[in-house]
N, C-alpha and C positions, 0 to 999 in steps of 0.2 A: 503493499499499502504507501502511494506517493505523500508525502508530508505537505501540507500549506508551505507554500516558500518564503513566507512570514515567519516562520518558525526557525529556518536554516540559518542565519545568523546565529542564532541565539546557540546550536546545534555546535557550532563550528569552534565558536569561542570558548567552548569548556573543554573542548576535543585539544584546545591548542594551549602545552604549558605554559606559554609567552602570558600569556592576557593573568595569569597571577602570579605573576613573578617581577621582570622586570630590575633584575638585581645588573646582567650587561649593562642597561643603559645607566646605571649609577653606580660601575665600578672603574670605567676604562674612557682612556681618550680615545672620541672620533675623532678623527685627521682623516684628512683625503684630499686630492689631486681637486685642485679650485675650482676648474672647469666643471666637475662634476654636479656642482648645486645647481648651477644655472641651467644644466642638460636637463636635469632629473624635476625640475621646478620647484626646487627647495625652498621655502620663503627666506628672505635675506634676515627678517628678523631674527631666526634660528641658528645661524651660521657664522663666522667670522673667519679673518684671517690668520693665521699660525706664523706662516712666513711668504713670501712673495708668490709662492706657486702650491703651497698648502692652505687649506681651507680647516676649520674646524667644527662639532657643532657646539653652539655655546653651551657652556655650564658643564663642558666635560675636558676643559683645561686646567686644573684644580686640584689639590689634595683630596678633597672629597666630591668626586664629578656625582651631576647630577643631569644628565640630559634635558635641554629646554622642550624636545619633544614630547619629555614621557609625563603621563597623565596618568593620575593614580599612584596608587601607595605600593610600593615595592614589599614583596610577598606576600599581597592580598589582592588585590586588581588591579590593572596597569592596562597600557596600550600606548600605542605609539601616534601623534597627532599626525606623522609625516609619512604611515608606512609605507604607502605606494612609491612615496617619491623620497624614503630614506638613503641614504650614502653607502656606497660598498661594504665600508667596514660593520654595517651593521647587518647586513643581509650574509656578509661571508659566517655570522655565528650563527650556529645550530643547538638546539635543544639538545643538552647532554653530553655535547663536545668541551673539549677543556678548557677554553673560556667561559664558557657558562655555568660549569663545575665550578671554578673559582668564586667566579661573581656571588652564586650562589652563596659559598661557604664564607663569601666574607661578608654575606647579608644575615648569617646565620640561618639559611635552607638547607632542607637536606639536597643529596643531589636525585639527580631524575633516573 
């Protein structure tokens, strides 16, 4: 039996462990080649220059990073405000990989 389409996003969000985590977004500096931001349509208010050719997501170039695009509470319920436009370093982290596990541990969360 097919489920109504309106329920589908609800089901998907519970299947993705990232929507109840966000630890990677609050653990690492997110830096990338500057041209990637306008190519992806990343809003200018969310990134800044790190060098003449490298940009970074605001909020991530500090001792206690917290990406400006992260919405919600780490370890509870989170989402990326620019998920479809996020830069390459964000696309490279996978649930359960080394960076994910290090970030989760830093926030007191169990591994996946």
